C-alpha angles and dihedrals in degrees: 000000000000088000095047097038106026098162108051092184090067094053114095112253094239091056091048090051090049092052093048094048091051089054090052091050091053089049090050091053094048092048091052090052092049094049092045091049090055098049107026118121115177108228123228093224109096098223093049091046090050091052091050093049093047089047090052091050090052092048091050091048090049091052092050091048092050092055092044090049091051093057096036097046096039101043107020111033101010089211140077116289137182092261092081091047092053090046091054092048091049091050092049091047093048091050092049092048090051090047093054093039093054101035116108131177116223114240123209093255092045100058 
């Protein structure tokens, strides 16, 4: 960005805010992947495994969309587009699917 936008004082404030927020979204996505990689255990139950796999697909799609939105919104349109919105929805959906796929209630005999 230093090469493309060398003088940050000449960039309109709304475009600077847009670029910064896209960086934070990419950071959010990477931190979710790191945390998930540390704690993920694939369940043996088919329905739980399916939820986890679908959640991972959504999280990967969200990451791809965040990076695409950064380049598209910063360099092409220079304004907010629907790509970021869909990336946020995909990330939320992937997180929820992982939550339900990994959530277990303790039974009395399993304490």
